[in-house]
C-alpha positions in Angstrom: 0.0 0.0 0.0 1.0 3.5 -0.7 2.2 5.8 2.1 -0.2 8.4 1.2 -3.1 6.0 1.3 -2.1 4.8 4.7 -1.8 8.4 5.9 -5.2 9.2 4.6 -6.7 6.1 6.1 -4.9 6.9 9.4 -6.2 10.5 9.4 -9.7 9.3 8.6 -9.5 6.7 11.4 -8.2 9.4 13.8 -11.1 11.8 12.7 -13.6 8.9 13.2 -12.2 8.3 16.7 -12.2 12.0 17.6 -15.8 12.2 16.2 -16.8 9.2 18.4 -15.1 10.7 21.5 -16.7 14.1 20.8 -20.1 12.5 20.2 -19.8 10.5 23.5 -18.8 13.6 25.4 -21.8 15.6 23.9 -24.3 12.8 24.5 -22.9 12.4 28.1 -23.6 16.1 28.7 -27.1 15.7 27.3 -27.7 12.6 29.5 -26.7 14.6 32.6 -29.1 17.4 31.7 -31.9 14.9 31.1 -31.1 13.1 34.4 -31.2 16.4 36.3 -34.5 17.3 34.6 -35.9 13.9 35.5 -34.8 14.3 39.2 -36.5 17.7 39.3 -39.7 16.4 37.7 -39.7 13.4 40.1 -39.3 15.8 43.1 -42.1 17.9 41.7 -44.3 14.8 41.3 -43.6 13.8 44.9 -44.5 17.3 46.1 -47.7 17.3 44.1 -48.7 13.9 45.4 -48.1 15.1 49.0 -50.1 18.3 48.3 -53.0 16.2 46.8 -52.9 13.9 49.9 -53.1 17.0 52.2 -56.0 18.5 50.1 -57.8 15.2 50.3 -57.4 15.1 54.0 -58.6 18.7 54.3 -61.6 17.9 52.1 -62.4 15.0 54.5 -62.1 17.3 57.5 -64.4 19.8 55.8 -66.9 17.2 54.9 -67.0 15.8 58.4 -67.4 19.3 59.8 -70.1 20.1 57.3 -72.0 16.9 58.2 -71.7 17.8 61.9 -73.1 21.3 61.2 -76.0 19.8 59.3 -76.9 18.0 62.4 -77.4 21.2 64.4 -80.8 22.6 64.6 -81.3 26.4 64.7 -84.5 27.3 66.6 -85.8 30.7 65.7 -87.8 32.7 68.3 -91.4 33.3 67.6 -91.0 37.0 68.1 -88.8 39.4 70.0 -90.6 38.9 73.3 -90.1 35.2 73.1 -86.3 35.8 72.7 -86.2 38.3 75.5 -88.2 36.0 77.8 -85.8 33.1 77.2 -82.8 35.2 77.9 -84.2 36.8 81.0 -85.3 33.4 82.5 -81.7 32.4 82.6 -80.6 35.5 84.5 -83.4 35.7 87.0 -82.2 33.0 89.5 -78.8 34.7 89.7 -80.5 38.1 90.3 -82.7 36.7 93.0 -79.7 35.0 94.8 -77.9 38.3 94.5 -74.9 36.7 92.6 -75.5 39.0 89.6 -76.7 42.6 89.4 -78.1 43.9 86.1 -76.5 47.4 85.9 -78.2 48.1 82.5 -79.9 46.6 79.6 -81.1 47.6 76.2 -83.0 46.0 73.4 -81.9 46.5 69.9 -85.2 45.5 68.3 -85.5 43.3 65.3 -83.5 44.0 62.1 -86.0 43.6 59.2 -83.4 42.4 56.7 -81.6 39.8 58.8 -84.5 39.0 61.2 -82.2 39.2 64.2 -83.2 40.5 67.6 -80.5 41.8 69.9 -80.4 42.3 73.7 -77.5 43.9 75.5 -76.7 43.7 79.2 -74.2 45.1 81.6 -73.9 42.7 84.5 -71.9 42.9 87.7 -71.2 40.1 90.1 -69.6 36.7 90.6 -67.4 35.5 87.7 -68.4 31.9 88.1 -72.1 32.9 88.2 -71.6 34.8 84.9 -69.9 31.7 83.4 -72.9 29.6 84.4 -75.2 32.2 82.8 -73.3 31.9 79.5 -73.5 28.2 79.6 -77.2 28.2 80.4 -77.9 30.5 77.4 -76.6 27.7 75.2 -79.4 25.5 76.4 -82.4 27.7 76.0 -85.0 26.6 73.4 -84.2 29.5 71.1 -80.8 29.5 69.5 -78.9 32.4 71.1 -75.5 33.8 69.9 -73.2 36.0 72.0 -72.2 38.6 69.4 -70.1 40.8 71.8 -68.6 40.2 75.2 -66.2 42.2 77.3 -65.3 41.5 80.9 -63.4 43.6 83.5 -62.3 42.4 86.9 -63.3 44.5 89.9 -60.5 46.8 91.1 -61.7 46.6 94.7 -59.5 44.1 96.6 -62.5 43.2 98.9 -64.5 42.2 95.8 -62.2 39.4 94.7 -63.8 37.3 91.9 -66.3 40.0 91.0 -66.5 41.2 87.4 -68.4 43.6 85.3 -69.4 42.2 81.9 -71.0 43.8 78.8 -72.7 41.1 76.7 -74.8 41.4 73.6 -77.0 38.5 72.5 -78.6 37.8 69.2 -81.3 35.4 68.0 -83.1 34.8 64.8 -86.8 35.8 64.9 -89.5 34.5 62.7 
């Protein structure tokens, strides 16, 4: 064989080897990028699956709470007087036993658009008696909501345990 043919074949073989090495190096870089993209997508998939599981759990909690709320019965008062009577019947025993004093009260009337009656009291007396009054209002035959409440302890050291409370009650009226 001729020297020039051997040289040409050698150069072509060298170019082929360099092309193969360059191709392998290029494809290795592409493979690394694809592997990194795959890992990112796999992490995103895991995060999304976790988020979906959390959302399903929250939906379950919401549905359970909604079913519980559907079980509650809201009893509307026949009229404003019925509401006021129910509220007053709870306070009366504490007034008679002198555990609570009604300092002031006011009726808000019935709002025509929302059909809500309001009653506000300023009460002074024993803290625990006031807590029992709040608990008793939950058990009247009319559904009553405490819409505003503020309490302040007595500043007089001889009156330990005495409070003054401003409370506003609401009820739905037919």
